[in-house]
C-alpha positions as CSV (number, residue, x, y, z in Angstrom):
1,X,-155.8,251.3,-110.4
2,X,-152.7,253.4,-111.1
3,X,-153.0,255.1,-114.5
4,X,-149.3,255.3,-115.0
5,X,-148.1,252.8,-117.6
6,X,-144.7,251.5,-118.6
7,X,-143.1,253.4,-121.5
8,X,-139.7,253.4,-123.3
9,X,-137.1,255.9,-122.1
10,X,-135.0,258.0,-124.5
11,X,-131.5,256.7,-123.8
12,X,-128.6,255.6,-125.9
13,X,-125.8,253.1,-125.9
14,X,-122.9,254.2,-123.7
15,X,-119.9,253.0,-125.8
16,X,-119.6,256.2,-128.0
17,X,-120.0,258.4,-125.0
18,X,-117.3,256.3,-123.2
19,X,-114.9,256.9,-126.1
20,X,-115.7,260.6,-126.0
21,X,-115.1,260.6,-122.3
22,X,-111.7,258.9,-122.6
23,X,-110.7,261.4,-125.3
24,X,-111.8,264.3,-123.2
25,X,-109.9,263.1,-120.2
26,X,-106.8,262.5,-122.2
27,X,-107.0,266.0,-123.6
28,X,-107.7,267.6,-120.3
29,X,-104.6,266.2,-118.5
30,X,-101.9,267.7,-120.7
31,X,-103.9,271.0,-120.8
32,X,-103.7,271.2,-117.1
33,X,-99.9,270.4,-117.2
34,X,-99.4,273.2,-119.9
35,X,-101.5,275.6,-117.9
36,X,-99.5,275.1,-114.8
37,X,-96.2,275.1,-116.6
38,X,-97.0,278.3,-118.6
39,X,-99.1,279.8,-115.8
40,X,-101.7,280.4,-118.4
41,X,-105.1,281.4,-117.0
42,X,-107.0,280.7,-120.3
43,X,-105.6,277.2,-120.5
44,X,-106.4,276.6,-116.9
45,X,-110.0,277.7,-117.5
46,X,-110.2,275.4,-120.5
47,X,-108.8,272.5,-118.5
48,X,-111.3,273.2,-115.7
49,X,-114.2,273.3,-118.1
50,X,-113.0,270.0,-119.6
51,X,-112.8,268.4,-116.2
52,X,-116.3,269.6,-115.3
53,X,-117.7,268.3,-118.6
54,X,-116.0,264.9,-118.0
55,X,-117.5,264.6,-114.5
56,X,-121.0,265.5,-115.8
57,X,-120.8,263.0,-118.7
58,X,-119.6,260.3,-116.3
59,X,-122.7,260.8,-114.2
60,X,-124.8,259.8,-117.2
61,X,-123.4,256.3,-117.5
62,X,-125.2,253.3,-116.0
63,X,-125.1,249.5,-116.6
64,X,-128.0,247.1,-117.1
65,X,-127.7,243.4,-116.8
66,X,-129.9,241.0,-118.8
67,X,-133.5,240.9,-117.4
68,X,-132.9,244.2,-115.7
69,X,-134.6,247.5,-116.4
70,X,-133.7,251.1,-115.5
71,X,-136.6,253.4,-114.5
72,X,-135.7,256.9,-115.6
73,X,-137.1,260.0,-113.7
74,X,-136.3,263.7,-114.0
75,X,-136.9,265.7,-110.8
76,X,-139.6,263.1,-109.9
77,X,-141.2,263.0,-113.3
78,X,-141.3,259.6,-114.9
79,X,-139.5,259.6,-118.3
80,X,-139.7,256.0,-119.3
81,X,-138.0,252.6,-118.8
82,X,-134.8,251.3,-120.4
83,X,-134.7,247.6,-120.9
84,X,-131.6,247.3,-123.1
85,X,-128.7,245.5,-121.4
86,X,-125.2,246.7,-121.5
87,X,-123.5,250.1,-120.9
88,X,-126.1,252.8,-121.3
89,X,-126.0,256.6,-121.3
90,X,-128.8,259.1,-120.4
91,X,-129.2,262.7,-119.4
92,X,-126.9,263.2,-116.4
93,X,-129.8,264.8,-114.6
94,X,-131.9,261.7,-114.9
95,X,-132.2,259.4,-111.9
96,X,-131.9,255.7,-112.8
97,X,-133.6,253.2,-110.5
98,X,-132.8,249.6,-111.4
99,X,-135.6,247.0,-111.3
100,X,-135.0,243.2,-111.7
101,X,-137.2,241.5,-114.3
102,X,-136.1,238.0,-113.4
103,X,-138.5,235.4,-112.2
104,X,-138.6,235.1,-108.4
105,X,-140.2,232.7,-106.0
106,X,-140.9,232.4,-102.3
107,X,-142.9,230.2,-99.9
108,X,-145.4,231.8,-97.6
109,X,-145.3,231.2,-93.9
110,X,-147.4,228.2,-92.8
111,X,-150.6,229.8,-91.3
112,X,-153.2,228.3,-89.1
113,X,-156.6,229.1,-90.6
114,X,-160.2,227.8,-90.2
115,X,-161.4,226.2,-93.4
116,X,-165.0,226.6,-94.8
117,X,-166.3,224.1,-92.2
118,X,-164.6,225.9,-89.3
119,X,-161.8,223.2,-88.9
120,X,-158.3,224.6,-88.1
121,X,-155.8,223.7,-90.8
122,X,-152.2,224.6,-91.5
123,X,-151.6,225.9,-95.0
124,X,-148.8,227.5,-97.1
125,X,-148.1,228.1,-100.8
126,X,-145.2,228.7,-103.1
127,X,-145.6,231.8,-105.4
128,X,-143.5,232.4,-108.6
129,X,-143.7,235.9,-109.9
130,X,-141.9,238.6,-112.0
131,X,-142.2,242.3,-112.7
132,X,-143.7,243.1,-116.1
133,X,-144.7,246.8,-115.6
134,X,-141.8,248.7,-114.1
135,X,-143.8,252.0,-113.8
136,X,-146.4,250.4,-111.6
137,X,-143.9,248.4,-109.6
138,X,-141.9,251.5,-108.7
139,X,-144.7,254.1,-108.5
140,X,-147.9,252.1,-108.0
141,X,-146.9,250.7,-104.6
142,X,-144.4,251.6,-101.9
143,X,-142.4,248.4,-102.0
144,X,-143.5,245.9,-104.6
145,X,-141.6,243.0,-103.2
146,X,-143.2,243.4,-99.7
147,X,-146.5,244.0,-101.4
148,X,-146.4,240.7,-103.2
149,X,-145.5,238.8,-100.1
150,X,-148.2,240.3,-98.0
151,X,-150.9,239.9,-100.6
152,X,-149.8,236.3,-101.1
153,X,-150.2,235.6,-97.4
154,X,-153.7,237.2,-97.5
155,X,-154.8,235.3,-100.6
156,X,-153.7,232.0,-99.1
157,X,-155.7,232.7,-96.0
158,X,-158.8,233.7,-98.0
159,X,-158.5,230.6,-100.1
160,X,-158.4,228.4,-97.0
161,X,-161.6,230.0,-95.7
162,X,-163.3,229.5,-99.1
163,X,-163.1,225.7,-99.3
164,X,-163.4,222.8,-96.8
165,X,-160.3,220.7,-96.3
166,X,-162.2,217.6,-97.0
167,X,-165.9,216.6,-97.5
168,X,-167.2,213.5,-95.9
169,X,-170.9,214.0,-96.8
170,X,-170.8,215.6,-100.3
171,X,-168.5,213.9,-102.8
172,X,-169.3,216.6,-105.4
173,X,-168.0,219.5,-103.2
174,X,-164.7,221.2,-104.1
175,X,-162.1,220.6,-101.3
176,X,-158.6,221.7,-100.7
177,X,-157.2,218.2,-100.5
178,X,-159.3,216.6,-103.3
179,X,-159.3,219.3,-106.0
180,X,-155.7,220.6,-106.0
181,X,-155.7,221.8,-109.6
182,X,-158.9,223.8,-109.3
183,X,-157.7,225.3,-105.9
184,X,-154.3,226.2,-107.3
185,X,-156.0,227.8,-110.3
186,X,-158.2,229.9,-108.1
187,X,-155.2,230.9,-106.0
188,X,-153.4,232.0,-109.1
189,X,-156.4,234.1,-110.3
190,X,-156.8,235.8,-107.0
191,X,-153.1,236.6,-106.6
192,X,-153.0,238.0,-110.1
193,X,-155.9,240.3,-109.4
194,X,-154.1,241.5,-106.3
195,X,-150.7,241.9,-107.9
196,X,-152.0,243.9,-110.9
197,X,-151.6,247.1,-109.0
198,X,-147.9,246.5,-108.6
199,X,-147.2,245.6,-112.2
200,X,-146.4,242.0,-111.3
201,X,-147.3,238.8,-113.1
202,X,-147.9,235.7,-111.1
203,X,-146.3,232.9,-113.0
204,X,-147.4,230.0,-110.7
205,X,-149.0,229.6,-107.4
206,X,-149.6,226.2,-105.7
207,X,-150.2,224.9,-102.2
208,X,-147.2,223.2,-100.6
209,X,-148.3,222.6,-97.0
210,X,-151.8,221.5,-96.2
211,X,-152.8,219.5,-93.2
212,X,-155.2,219.6,-90.2
213,X,-154.0,221.5,-87.2
214,X,-152.3,219.2,-84.6
215,X,-155.2,219.6,-82.1
216,X,-157.7,218.0,-84.4
217,X,-155.5,215.9,-86.7
218,X,-156.0,212.6,-84.7
219,X,-159.8,213.0,-84.5
220,X,-160.0,213.8,-88.3
221,X,-157.8,210.8,-89.1
222,X,-160.2,208.6,-87.2
223,X,-163.1,210.1,-89.0
224,X,-161.5,209.5,-92.3
225,X,-160.7,205.9,-91.4
226,X,-164.3,205.4,-90.3
227,X,-165.6,206.9,-93.5
228,X,-163.3,204.7,-95.5
229,X,-164.5,201.6,-93.6
230,X,-168.1,202.5,-94.1
231,X,-167.6,203.1,-97.8
232,X,-165.7,199.8,-98.2
233,X,-168.4,197.8,-96.3
234,X,-171.1,199.4,-98.4
235,X,-169.3,198.3,-101.5
236,X,-168.8,194.8,-100.2
237,X,-172.5,194.5,-99.3
238,X,-173.6,195.8,-102.7
239,X,-171.4,193.1,-104.4
240,X,-172.6,190.4,-102.0
241,X,-176.2,191.1,-102.8
242,X,-175.6,190.8,-106.5
243,X,-173.6,187.5,-106.0
244,X,-176.4,186.0,-103.8
245,X,-179.1,187.0,-106.3
246,X,-177.1,185.5,-109.2
247,X,-176.3,182.3,-107.2
248,X,-180.0,181.7,-106.4
249,X,-181.0,182.3,-109.9
250,X,-178.4,179.9,-111.3
251,X,-179.5,177.2,-108.8
252,X,-183.1,177.5,-109.8
253,X,-182.5,177.6,-113.5
254,X,-179.7,175.1,-113.7
255,X,-178.1,174.1,-117.0
256,X,-181.2,172.3,-118.1
257,X,-184.5,171.1,-116.5
258,X,-182.9,168.0,-115.0
259,X,-180.3,169.7,-112.7
260,X,-182.3,172.7,-111.5
261,X,-182.8,173.1,-107.8
262,X,-186.1,174.7,-107.0
263,X,-186.1,176.6,-103.7
264,X,-189.1,177.9,-101.7
265,X,-189.1,181.2,-99.9
266,X,-187.7,179.8,-96.6
267,X,-184.9,178.0,-98.3
268,X,-184.0,181.1,-100.3
269,X,-183.9,183.2,-97.2
270,X,-181.7,180.6,-95.4
271,X,-179.4,180.3,-98.3
272,X,-179.2,184.1,-98.8
273,X,-178.5,184.6,-95.1
274,X,-175.7,182.1,-95.0
275,X,-174.1,183.2,-98.3
276,X,-174.2,186.9,-97.2
277,X,-172.5,186.0,-93.9
278,X,-169.7,184.2,-95.8
279,X,-169.2,187.0,-98.4
280,X,-169.7,190.1,-96.3
281,X,-168.1,189.0,-93.0
282,X,-164.8,190.6,-92.2
283,X,-163.9,187.5,-90.1
284,X,-163.1,184.0,-91.4
285,X,-166.3,181.8,-91.3
286,X,-166.4,178.3,-89.8
287,X,-168.8,176.1,-91.7
288,X,-171.3,173.9,-89.8
289,X,-172.1,170.6,-91.5
290,X,-175.8,169.6,-91.3
291,X,-176.1,165.8,-91.6
292,X,-179.8,165.8,-90.8
293,X,-182.7,167.4,-92.5
294,X,-182.6,170.9,-93.9
295,X,-184.6,172.2,-91.0
296,X,-182.3,170.9,-88.3
């Protein structure tokens, strides 16, 4: 980790210096005219010195917009950061590098990556970030904007390999498609760890593009449909068993002893089989009316 930390630069507002600069220029112009008219060497020297001072003072001016900072260095030595917007003035020998503190965002390129189960998926994310430590942003990395973009691409790829896209066997497993809040939180945490070196704060990170790769998308869709059908049928059968059990119990108990219908084991099995067929079948049932005995 870069030990250099953000500090405040010794600068001042530029308005008083601007007034002094205007006065100096206004005084230098007539001095030059008089020196030429009188052919006075001393006045010419004074006018030359005034012009030189005006040029040097002019070099010390710089302008900062809101949410913009100026990183001040002197012959390569970091002297602090100025965050005050407006017309500013500093030592003319200082170098002023402007750094935007505004919130920025970008979307990573959609990448094809294998998830935790080895299935190829397409994944992308949007990253919202801003510079909070100008010293690290300028001196900690070579190009902090490019650094954030590359690290974001790497973090998204690493995230995709850490979780399965979906889980058909383990409902408790964390998946990319089923646990978006947790996945986005993990992505934000990993990105912040990577961006710390560049003095950047990750404001938000979330997946925007997530799908199976085209070569397996159709097969996975069929698998999802099959799993959904199996789960639905299991739920129907579970409900049908409870309904049949309740129906048999109600028939045998009745409302009182006079309207109860006692059933032996064979009749219970037949009744349960027929009722399960009616309830659990995915096709309309056609009743068969038995006008003979129960066993025919």
